[in-house]
Phi, psi and omega in degrees: 000129187065051187308121187293337182259011183281121174292331180292321177294319179297317179295322179294321179294326179293336179272355181142196181291123184254148179272114181298334180291347178270007182220082186238145180203151172251118180267123175237126177233119181244133177226125175288158181294329176261151182294340181270355182283176182291143174234136180221145179221125175231138175201055183279123181272142179227160183269184186297333180293339180268002185261133176231123181231126170228182181298329185240002186219137171236112178254133176231101184061227182279356180256159182202152173243129183230133178250125183253012181097339179241331183204166179252126177249128179248112175268119187251126175215086189226176173237137181287165175220145005278341176272127191278054174291145175291143176230105184225142178163196185218140174237131175241128181237126182243104181296136171286333176195156175254127179278159180244012186244126173245173190223142172271117185278332184268004174074179183302324182292338182270358177059027176068036180282344183229117184243150178222133180232111174282084192299308183222077183290347175234115184213158166267145182223142177232125181242126178227100181258139178260332177214106354289164184279106180217150175215145183199145173227143180177213179260148183228176184215142182217122178221182182210137171246145176214151181202159180253010175209161178301145181303319184293345176279333183262338188223152168269320182192168169204160172233136181223147173207155177219134180218154170273129178183155178059030180067026185200177170270132177249120187239131175241134180222115176243120180243148173237112186286166178295340176272003179091351181285144179249149177219138181236133173242135173228117189231146173240120181244123184260183185287351177263002179088005178283133178243116184240141174282146167226162184296124180301131176295170178297153176297142180228107184293150175237155178292150173298156178295154190290323187267302187264358174058042176284132180288138179229147176203157176210197178227148181202154177303155183303321184271014181211077180300145182282152174214151180281122176276320181200136174264121183265323177227129177230094184241173182300335183228358187217138175229135173240131188218159167256127190233129171272132178208189178227121182229133179053038174084005182232144174288138181223156171243119185239157169274134189225142174226145173235133185230123175254106179283335175294317175297314183303321184283349183289143184303323184291328176288320179300326178292327182281335189304320182300340179292331177258347183225076177290163178236135177242163189270001181229000000 
């Protein structure tokens, strides 16, 4: 709701106060384990008439997220972009614990305009897709971001990663604010929902993405420099990667993202966004 990467929402805000409920989308990204397998991306934006909100259900068009008190079920019925392949299936996420700690990402100078809550950093997950036909079970992660201003107003860029290791989820968050200030979070979340800080490891540079040259960086123990195992998304302002590193003395494979808000805010990127994020009227 109020999709932060929506060009339509950005254009509406320039005309005055915009209703975030009129800019809703469900993002689905599927990657097969092999490079030759199916890849799908959906981020179709819909207006307020397609939105359904209750205490336990969030419906966006034909897709919906439902919480039954024990787990979250995501019913997916979408079309990929830019090629309109059908994307249908179900994801079930069962948190091992719910955390009670959230974080201000923009620091004291930002007055708490950007919040992040790692709701269930340790979860069981079941994926059953019908189109394309894929199935998977393993560990999952569930978090939430919220803010009272556009991301590009508060940040220049950030790097985030999450990995299983040390019997817990290990999360790294490095932000660079619009004022140039940097902030680093290093967190360990266990199966009981406890979230503990640990000293951020040293910075470990990563190569820029091959196509759009997005800058990437992470952190890793001194005796284990990080390396990119696979680049999953290489876009003008965003990169998603699988990264091998070493955290708290153990080798880990983590999901990693790099986000350039300076790139995102540039006019040429805003023109390209509708190709990956179409908007429909229902």
